[in-house]
C-alpha positions as CSV (number, residue, x, y, z in Angstrom):
1,X,-48.8,-18.8,-2.8
2,X,-46.4,-16.7,-0.4
3,X,-45.0,-20.4,0.7
4,X,-44.7,-21.4,-2.9
5,X,-43.0,-18.1,-4.0
6,X,-40.6,-18.9,-1.3
7,X,-40.2,-22.1,-2.0
8,X,-38.9,-21.1,-5.7
9,X,-37.0,-18.6,-4.2
10,X,-35.3,-20.9,-1.9
11,X,-34.5,-23.3,-5.3
12,X,-33.1,-20.6,-7.1
13,X,-30.6,-19.9,-4.1
14,X,-29.6,-23.7,-3.8
15,X,-29.0,-23.7,-7.5
16,X,-26.8,-20.4,-7.3
17,X,-24.6,-21.7,-4.5
18,X,-24.3,-25.1,-6.2
19,X,-22.5,-23.4,-8.9
20,X,-20.8,-21.2,-6.8
21,X,-19.2,-24.3,-4.7
22,X,-18.9,-26.5,-7.3
23,X,-15.5,-24.9,-8.5
24,X,-13.7,-25.0,-5.3
25,X,-15.0,-29.0,-4.8
26,X,-14.0,-29.9,-8.4
27,X,-10.4,-28.6,-8.1
28,X,-9.9,-30.0,-4.7
29,X,-11.4,-33.4,-6.3
30,X,-9.3,-33.3,-9.4
31,X,-5.9,-32.6,-7.2
32,X,-6.7,-35.3,-4.9
33,X,-6.7,-37.7,-8.0
34,X,-3.1,-37.2,-8.8
35,X,-0.2,-38.4,-6.4
36,X,0.7,-34.5,-5.5
37,X,-2.2,-35.0,-2.2
38,X,-3.3,-38.0,-0.7
39,X,-6.4,-37.8,1.3
40,X,-7.3,-40.8,3.5
41,X,-11.2,-42.1,3.0
42,X,-12.2,-40.3,6.1
43,X,-11.0,-36.8,5.0
44,X,-12.3,-37.6,1.5
45,X,-15.8,-38.2,3.3
46,X,-15.9,-35.3,5.1
47,X,-14.9,-33.0,2.8
48,X,-17.9,-34.0,0.2
49,X,-20.3,-33.9,2.9
50,X,-19.0,-30.4,4.1
51,X,-19.8,-29.0,0.6
52,X,-23.2,-30.4,0.7
53,X,-23.9,-28.7,3.9
54,X,-21.9,-25.4,2.4
55,X,-23.9,-25.2,-0.4
56,X,-27.2,-25.2,2.0
57,X,-25.5,-22.8,4.0
58,X,-25.0,-20.4,1.4
59,X,-28.3,-20.7,-0.1
60,X,-29.9,-20.0,3.3
61,X,-27.6,-17.3,4.3
62,X,-28.8,-15.6,1.1
63,X,-32.4,-16.0,1.6
64,X,-31.9,-14.6,4.6
65,X,-30.0,-11.7,3.7
66,X,-32.9,-10.6,1.3
67,X,-35.6,-11.1,3.5
68,X,-34.1,-9.7,6.9
69,X,-30.6,-8.3,6.9
70,X,-30.7,-5.8,3.8
71,X,-34.5,-4.5,4.8
72,X,-33.6,-4.2,8.4
73,X,-30.5,-2.0,7.1
74,X,-33.0,0.1,4.6
75,X,-35.5,0.8,7.3
76,X,-32.8,1.7,10.0
77,X,-30.9,4.1,7.8
78,X,-34.2,5.6,5.7
79,X,-36.2,6.1,9.6
80,X,-33.4,7.5,11.4
81,X,-32.5,9.8,8.7
82,X,-36.1,11.3,7.9
83,X,-36.6,11.7,11.3
84,X,-34.1,14.5,11.2
85,X,-32.2,13.1,14.7
86,X,-28.5,13.1,13.9
87,X,-27.5,12.5,17.0
88,X,-29.2,9.8,17.2
89,X,-28.6,8.1,14.0
90,X,-25.0,8.4,14.9
91,X,-25.1,7.4,18.4
92,X,-26.6,4.1,16.7
93,X,-24.4,3.8,14.1
94,X,-21.4,4.0,16.8
95,X,-22.9,1.4,19.3
96,X,-24.0,-1.2,16.7
97,X,-20.9,-1.1,14.9
98,X,-19.0,-1.8,18.0
99,X,-21.3,-4.4,19.2
100,X,-21.3,-6.6,16.1
101,X,-17.9,-6.4,15.6
102,X,-17.0,-7.6,19.2
103,X,-19.5,-10.4,18.4
104,X,-18.5,-11.2,14.8
105,X,-17.0,-14.9,14.5
106,X,-14.1,-14.1,12.5
107,X,-12.6,-11.8,14.9
108,X,-12.5,-14.1,17.7
109,X,-10.8,-16.7,15.9
110,X,-8.2,-13.9,15.0
111,X,-7.7,-12.9,18.7
112,X,-7.3,-16.4,19.9
113,X,-4.2,-16.4,17.3
114,X,-2.4,-13.9,19.5
115,X,-4.0,-14.4,23.2
116,X,-0.7,-15.0,24.6
117,X,0.5,-11.2,23.6
118,X,-2.3,-9.3,23.7
119,X,-5.8,-10.2,26.1
120,X,-8.7,-11.3,23.5
121,X,-11.3,-8.9,25.3
122,X,-8.7,-5.6,25.0
123,X,-8.2,-6.9,21.4
124,X,-12.1,-7.1,20.4
125,X,-13.0,-4.2,22.3
126,X,-10.4,-1.9,20.5
127,X,-11.3,-3.2,17.3
128,X,-14.6,-2.7,17.8
129,X,-14.3,0.9,18.9
130,X,-12.4,1.3,15.6
131,X,-15.2,0.0,13.6
132,X,-17.7,1.8,15.5
133,X,-15.9,5.0,15.1
134,X,-15.4,4.8,11.2
135,X,-18.9,3.7,10.7
136,X,-20.0,7.2,12.5
137,X,-17.4,8.6,10.2
138,X,-18.7,6.7,7.2
139,X,-22.4,8.1,8.0
140,X,-21.4,11.7,8.7
141,X,-19.8,11.6,5.2
142,X,-23.2,10.3,3.2
143,X,-24.9,12.9,5.5
144,X,-22.8,15.9,5.0
145,X,-22.0,14.7,0.7
146,X,-18.2,14.8,1.3
147,X,-16.0,12.9,-0.6
148,X,-15.0,9.4,-0.3
149,X,-11.6,9.8,-2.2
150,X,-10.0,12.3,0.2
151,X,-11.0,10.6,3.0
152,X,-9.5,7.3,1.9
153,X,-6.5,9.1,1.0
154,X,-6.2,10.6,4.2
155,X,-6.7,7.5,6.5
156,X,-4.1,5.4,4.4
157,X,-1.5,7.8,4.5
158,X,-2.2,7.6,8.6
159,X,-2.2,3.8,8.3
160,X,1.6,3.9,6.5
161,X,2.9,6.4,8.9
162,X,2.0,4.4,11.7
163,X,3.5,1.3,9.9
164,X,6.9,3.5,9.7
165,X,6.3,4.2,13.8
166,X,5.9,0.1,14.2
167,X,9.3,-0.3,12.3
168,X,10.8,2.1,14.5
169,X,9.6,0.7,17.9
170,X,10.8,-2.5,16.4
171,X,7.2,-4.0,16.6
172,X,6.9,-4.8,12.7
173,X,6.1,-8.3,13.3
174,X,2.4,-7.0,14.1
175,X,1.7,-5.9,10.4
176,X,0.3,-8.6,8.7
177,X,-1.9,-9.1,11.6
178,X,-2.8,-5.7,11.6
179,X,-3.7,-5.5,8.0
180,X,-5.5,-9.1,8.1
181,X,-7.9,-7.2,10.8
182,X,-9.4,-5.0,8.3
183,X,-10.8,-8.0,6.6
184,X,-11.9,-10.5,9.3
185,X,-13.9,-7.8,10.9
186,X,-16.2,-6.9,7.9
187,X,-17.9,-10.3,8.1
188,X,-21.0,-11.9,6.7
189,X,-23.4,-10.7,9.6
190,X,-22.5,-7.3,9.7
191,X,-22.1,-6.8,5.6
192,X,-25.5,-7.2,4.5
193,X,-26.8,-4.8,7.3
194,X,-23.9,-2.0,7.0
195,X,-24.2,-1.8,3.2
196,X,-28.0,-1.5,3.5
197,X,-27.6,1.0,6.1
198,X,-25.6,2.6,3.6
199,X,-28.3,2.9,0.6
200,X,-31.1,3.8,3.2
201,X,-29.3,6.8,4.4
202,X,-28.4,7.9,1.0
203,X,-31.7,7.4,-0.3
204,X,-32.8,10.7,2.0
205,X,-29.6,12.5,2.6
206,X,-27.4,11.4,-0.2
207,X,-27.8,14.7,-2.4
208,X,-27.7,14.2,-6.1
209,X,-24.9,11.7,-5.8
210,X,-27.0,9.4,-3.8
211,X,-25.7,6.2,-6.0
212,X,-21.9,7.1,-4.9
213,X,-22.8,7.7,-1.6
214,X,-24.6,4.7,-0.9
215,X,-21.4,2.9,-1.0
216,X,-18.3,3.2,1.0
217,X,-19.5,2.3,4.8
218,X,-17.4,-1.2,4.4
219,X,-14.4,0.4,3.3
220,X,-14.4,3.3,6.3
221,X,-15.2,0.0,8.8
222,X,-12.4,-2.0,6.8
223,X,-10.0,1.0,7.8
224,X,-10.8,1.3,11.7
225,X,-9.3,-2.2,12.6
226,X,-6.1,-1.6,10.9
227,X,-5.5,2.0,12.5
228,X,-6.3,0.0,16.0
229,X,-4.4,-3.0,15.7
230,X,-1.6,-0.5,14.5
231,X,-1.5,1.4,17.6
232,X,-2.2,-1.3,20.1
233,X,1.0,-3.1,20.0
234,X,2.9,0.3,20.7
235,X,1.3,0.0,24.2
236,X,1.7,-4.0,24.5
237,X,5.2,-6.0,25.3
238,X,6.7,-9.2,24.0
239,X,6.6,-11.1,21.0
240,X,4.2,-13.3,19.1
241,X,5.3,-16.8,19.5
242,X,2.9,-18.7,17.1
243,X,1.5,-22.0,17.4
244,X,0.5,-23.6,14.6
245,X,-3.4,-24.7,15.5
246,X,-3.9,-28.6,15.2
247,X,-5.6,-29.0,11.7
248,X,-6.1,-32.7,11.4
249,X,-9.4,-34.5,11.5
250,X,-9.8,-35.5,15.0
251,X,-10.9,-39.0,16.3
252,X,-14.1,-38.2,18.0
253,X,-15.4,-36.5,14.7
254,X,-19.2,-36.8,16.1
255,X,-18.1,-34.9,19.1
256,X,-16.3,-32.3,17.2
257,X,-19.2,-31.8,15.0
258,X,-21.5,-31.1,17.8
259,X,-19.2,-29.3,19.9
260,X,-18.3,-26.9,16.9
261,X,-21.9,-26.6,16.0
262,X,-22.4,-25.1,19.7
263,X,-20.1,-22.7,19.6
264,X,-20.7,-21.7,16.1
265,X,-24.4,-21.3,17.1
266,X,-23.5,-19.1,20.4
267,X,-21.1,-16.5,18.5
268,X,-23.5,-16.0,15.5
269,X,-26.7,-15.8,17.9
270,X,-24.9,-13.1,20.0
271,X,-24.3,-11.4,16.6
272,X,-27.6,-11.2,15.2
273,X,-29.1,-11.0,18.9
274,X,-27.5,-7.2,19.2
275,X,-28.8,-6.4,15.6
276,X,-32.3,-7.4,16.7
277,X,-32.1,-6.0,19.8
278,X,-30.9,-2.2,18.3
279,X,-33.7,-2.9,15.9
280,X,-36.5,-3.7,18.3
281,X,-35.6,-0.2,20.1
282,X,-35.5,1.9,17.3
283,X,-38.7,-0.1,15.8
284,X,-40.8,1.0,19.3
285,X,-39.2,4.4,19.3
286,X,-38.8,5.8,15.7
287,X,-39.3,3.3,13.1
288,X,-42.7,2.0,13.3
289,X,-43.0,-0.5,10.6
290,X,-45.6,-2.5,9.7
291,X,-46.3,-5.8,11.4
292,X,-46.2,-7.7,7.9
293,X,-42.8,-6.4,7.4
294,X,-41.7,-7.5,11.2
295,X,-42.5,-10.9,10.5
296,X,-40.9,-11.0,7.0
297,X,-37.8,-9.7,8.4
298,X,-37.8,-12.4,11.7
299,X,-38.1,-15.4,9.1
300,X,-35.3,-14.0,7.5
301,X,-33.4,-13.8,10.7
302,X,-34.0,-17.4,11.2
303,X,-33.1,-18.6,7.8
304,X,-30.0,-16.4,8.4
305,X,-29.1,-18.2,11.7
306,X,-29.5,-21.6,10.0
307,X,-27.6,-20.4,7.1
308,X,-24.3,-19.2,8.6
309,X,-24.5,-22.1,11.4
310,X,-24.2,-24.7,8.6
311,X,-21.7,-22.5,6.6
312,X,-19.3,-21.7,9.4
313,X,-19.7,-25.5,10.8
314,X,-18.6,-27.0,7.5
315,X,-15.9,-24.6,6.9
316,X,-14.4,-25.7,10.2
317,X,-15.3,-29.3,10.2
318,X,-14.2,-30.0,6.5
319,X,-12.5,-27.2,4.9
320,X,-10.1,-26.2,7.3
321,X,-8.2,-29.3,7.3
322,X,-8.3,-30.2,4.1
323,X,-6.9,-26.3,2.7
324,X,-4.1,-26.8,5.6
325,X,-3.0,-30.6,3.9
326,X,-3.4,-28.9,0.4
327,X,-1.1,-26.1,0.9
328,X,1.7,-28.3,2.8
329,X,1.6,-31.2,0.3
330,X,1.6,-29.0,-2.7
331,X,4.5,-26.5,-1.6
332,X,6.5,-29.6,-0.5
333,X,6.3,-31.1,-3.8
334,X,6.2,-28.3,-6.4
335,X,6.8,-24.4,-5.3
336,X,5.3,-23.5,-8.8
337,X,2.4,-25.8,-9.1
338,X,1.6,-24.4,-5.2
339,X,1.5,-20.9,-6.6
340,X,-0.5,-22.0,-9.6
341,X,-3.2,-23.6,-7.5
342,X,-3.3,-21.1,-5.2
343,X,-4.4,-18.6,-8.2
344,X,-7.2,-20.9,-9.4
345,X,-8.4,-21.5,-6.1
346,X,-8.5,-17.7,-5.2
347,X,-10.8,-17.3,-8.1
348,X,-13.0,-20.1,-7.7
349,X,-13.1,-19.4,-3.5
350,X,-14.2,-15.8,-4.1
351,X,-18.1,-17.2,-6.0
352,X,-18.6,-19.4,-2.6
353,X,-18.2,-16.2,-0.2
354,X,-21.7,-15.6,0.9
355,X,-21.5,-11.7,0.8
356,X,-20.1,-11.4,-2.4
357,X,-23.5,-12.2,-3.8
358,X,-25.4,-9.4,-1.7
359,X,-22.8,-7.1,-2.5
360,X,-22.9,-7.8,-6.6
361,X,-26.5,-8.0,-6.3
362,X,-26.8,-4.5,-4.6
363,X,-24.2,-3.1,-6.9
364,X,-26.5,-4.0,-10.0
365,X,-29.5,-2.5,-8.4
366,X,-28.0,0.8,-7.6
367,X,-26.2,1.4,-10.9
368,X,-29.4,0.5,-12.8
369,X,-27.4,-2.4,-14.5
370,X,-24.5,-0.4,-15.5
371,X,-22.1,-2.6,-13.3
372,X,-23.8,-6.0,-14.0
373,X,-23.2,-9.2,-11.3
374,X,-20.9,-10.9,-14.1
375,X,-18.7,-7.5,-14.4
376,X,-18.5,-7.4,-10.5
377,X,-17.7,-11.4,-10.4
378,X,-15.4,-11.7,-13.0
379,X,-13.1,-8.5,-11.5
380,X,-13.6,-10.0,-8.3
381,X,-12.4,-13.2,-9.1
382,X,-9.4,-12.1,-10.8
383,X,-8.4,-10.0,-8.0
384,X,-8.9,-12.6,-5.4
385,X,-6.9,-15.2,-7.3
386,X,-3.8,-13.0,-8.2
387,X,-3.9,-11.9,-4.3
388,X,-3.7,-15.6,-3.1
389,X,-1.5,-16.6,-6.0
390,X,0.7,-13.4,-4.6
391,X,0.7,-14.8,-1.2
392,X,1.6,-18.0,-1.9
393,X,5.1,-16.8,-3.9
394,X,5.5,-14.3,-1.0
395,X,5.8,-17.6,1.5
396,X,8.3,-19.2,-0.8
397,X,10.5,-15.8,-1.5
398,X,9.9,-14.7,2.3
399,X,9.6,-10.9,2.2
400,X,7.2,-8.5,4.0
401,X,3.7,-8.3,2.9
402,X,4.1,-4.5,2.8
403,X,6.1,-4.8,-0.9
404,X,2.5,-5.7,-2.1
405,X,0.5,-3.6,0.1
406,X,2.4,0.0,-0.5
407,X,2.5,-0.3,-4.4
408,X,-1.3,-1.6,-4.4
409,X,-2.6,0.9,-2.5
410,X,-1.0,3.6,-4.0
411,X,-2.1,2.7,-7.4
412,X,-5.9,2.2,-5.8
413,X,-5.7,5.9,-4.4
414,X,-4.3,7.0,-7.6
415,X,-6.8,5.4,-9.8
416,X,-9.3,6.9,-7.7
417,X,-8.8,10.5,-9.1
418,X,-8.9,8.9,-12.7
419,X,-12.2,6.5,-12.5
420,X,-15.8,7.7,-11.9
421,X,-16.4,8.2,-7.7
422,X,-18.9,5.3,-8.1
423,X,-16.3,2.6,-9.1
424,X,-14.1,3.8,-6.4
425,X,-16.9,3.4,-3.5
426,X,-17.7,-0.1,-5.0
427,X,-14.2,-1.1,-5.2
428,X,-13.4,0.0,-1.4
429,X,-16.5,-1.9,-0.6
430,X,-15.5,-4.9,-2.1
431,X,-12.3,-5.6,-0.6
432,X,-14.0,-6.0,2.9
433,X,-16.7,-8.5,1.5
434,X,-14.3,-10.4,-0.7
435,X,-12.0,-11.3,2.7
436,X,-15.0,-13.4,3.9
437,X,-15.2,-16.4,6.0
438,X,-14.4,-18.9,3.4
439,X,-10.9,-17.2,2.7
440,X,-9.9,-16.9,6.1
441,X,-11.3,-20.8,7.2
442,X,-10.1,-22.4,3.8
443,X,-7.2,-20.1,1.9
444,X,-5.4,-19.1,5.2
445,X,-5.0,-22.6,6.5
446,X,-3.7,-23.4,2.9
447,X,-1.3,-20.3,2.9
448,X,-0.2,-21.3,6.6
449,X,0.4,-25.1,5.7
450,X,2.6,-24.1,2.6
451,X,4.6,-21.7,4.7
452,X,5.2,-24.6,7.6
453,X,6.1,-26.9,4.8
454,X,8.9,-24.6,3.4
455,X,9.9,-22.2,6.5
456,X,8.5,-23.8,9.6
457,X,5.8,-22.7,12.0
458,X,8.2,-19.7,13.1
459,X,7.8,-18.0,9.9
460,X,3.8,-18.2,9.7
461,X,3.5,-14.6,11.5
462,X,5.5,-12.5,9.3
463,X,5.0,-15.0,6.0
464,X,1.4,-16.4,6.0
465,X,-0.5,-13.7,7.7
466,X,-1.3,-11.0,5.6
467,X,-2.8,-13.3,3.0
468,X,-6.4,-11.9,3.9
469,X,-5.1,-8.1,3.6
470,X,-3.9,-9.3,0.0
471,X,-7.4,-10.4,-0.6
472,X,-8.9,-7.1,0.5
473,X,-6.4,-4.9,-1.8
474,X,-6.2,-6.5,-5.2
475,X,-10.2,-6.1,-5.6
476,X,-10.0,-2.5,-5.1
477,X,-7.6,-2.3,-8.1
478,X,-9.5,-5.0,-10.4
479,X,-12.8,-3.0,-9.8
480,X,-11.2,0.6,-10.4
481,X,-9.5,-0.9,-13.8
482,X,-12.9,-1.9,-15.0
483,X,-14.0,1.4,-14.0
484,X,-11.5,3.3,-16.1
485,X,-12.2,0.4,-18.7
486,X,-15.5,1.9,-19.0
487,X,-14.5,5.7,-19.5
488,X,-12.0,4.6,-22.2
489,X,-14.7,2.9,-23.9
490,X,-17.2,5.7,-23.7
491,X,-14.5,8.1,-24.7
492,X,-14.0,5.7,-28.0
493,X,-17.6,5.7,-28.7
494,X,-18.4,9.5,-28.6
495,X,-15.3,10.0,-30.9
496,X,-16.7,7.7,-33.3
497,X,-19.7,9.2,-33.0
498,X,-18.5,12.5,-33.7
499,X,-16.5,11.5,-36.6
500,X,-19.4,9.5,-38.2
501,X,-21.5,13.1,-37.8
502,X,-18.5,15.0,-39.3
503,X,-17.5,12.2,-42.3
504,X,-17.6,13.6,-45.6
505,X,-18.9,10.3,-46.9
506,X,-22.1,10.9,-44.9
507,X,-22.3,14.3,-46.0
508,X,-25.5,14.9,-47.8
509,X,-26.5,17.8,-50.5
510,X,-29.9,18.3,-50.3
511,X,-31.5,20.7,-53.5
512,X,-34.8,22.5,-53.5
513,X,-36.2,22.9,-56.7
514,X,-38.9,26.4,-56.6
515,X,-42.0,26.4,-58.5
516,X,-42.2,29.4,-60.3
């Protein structure tokens, strides 16, 4: 019975991933039928096969997240909070935040891009410490039931203060990279665990605002890397001489696939291994969960590992080269068309991000259906579409990403004072989740290709990077506007109800007759 149930669930996940990836694949296929983009037979075949494996990878990852990552996070959060050992909870949160971040595959890719200026080990450890410290702060916020809006306002003011300092020191070239780091560190491995950790802690220590307090860890963990990357350039010398990677398909495709699988398997295994190690230590010392739950969790880890390896390999082999070529050819042919396609592709890409489905499902559960998965997906799709479209526009006009980020975050932080705090917490979490591996491995190469076609490789660092930061920012505004709309709609309904009650047309006079 259990095997049949698992098979049914896997089929549902495959169906869900098919409809998630289909819009991206269909848009690319339709574009390749036009004279704007010409793919070789090898490129088209590689993209088609990668798409099929991408669907399988997303399905297996989502199944693994349900069976392992989410329950592990909840067990750790609930168990440590119930034990009333605050120092142990904080120590585990910090150490886990550091080591999982250091092992995040997306971060190693980012570090390799700037290895000529900042040592990759120094970069990854610094960002890992930033994530660990802010995960610790997020746990304290839940335990002490502090207002998240005030904390976010404080930290973003610190970010923009550090930004002005970089301008003063002549290091502003690092700004797009610094803001991008906040998106890449909240990857597909860490997000389900961190979100579930917040849910588990909030259930035990969240108080009357447990729903609101269960969100926000991902948001704070996205702030740490940005601050770390703004501080680090102050102690480094030189300048970034960005070299455009070789995005074309290699001649030995079979060997490339095997090498990519091996590298991806090693990186994902390290990340999951760190989570498993800490979980087992806590299991034997504090948690003591049942054997059946452990078996279920470890079977889920196998699905998670397999799904992520398939997903990341497919994206690296098939989607990265095609994304670069699409951006390069479209920008060279028609700038306006490149912006429009970027908007549509951004809307479609968010559907295929694995961690998005985990976020949407947890939001619907925690809010008891008040915020549905469909509402979340629509808001995220529009937000990410706008961010990618605006990034393509920035490439063509050549202005700083701060012209987007400063007004955007000011608007988002202002909205946080007018919408329910639950929406603010969900919004800031969604920003980190939306900027997943498909964004950095498919959409970012497309923007880089556009920049190379229009401005050359030397302009990539300042004009192409920053796109991931945009993807992390616009969902904040979109979801908070969703909360603002809910407030307005509720007030309108309340006013209509009051008018109905006091309406003269509805007044009824009741006559009583008394019998003598």
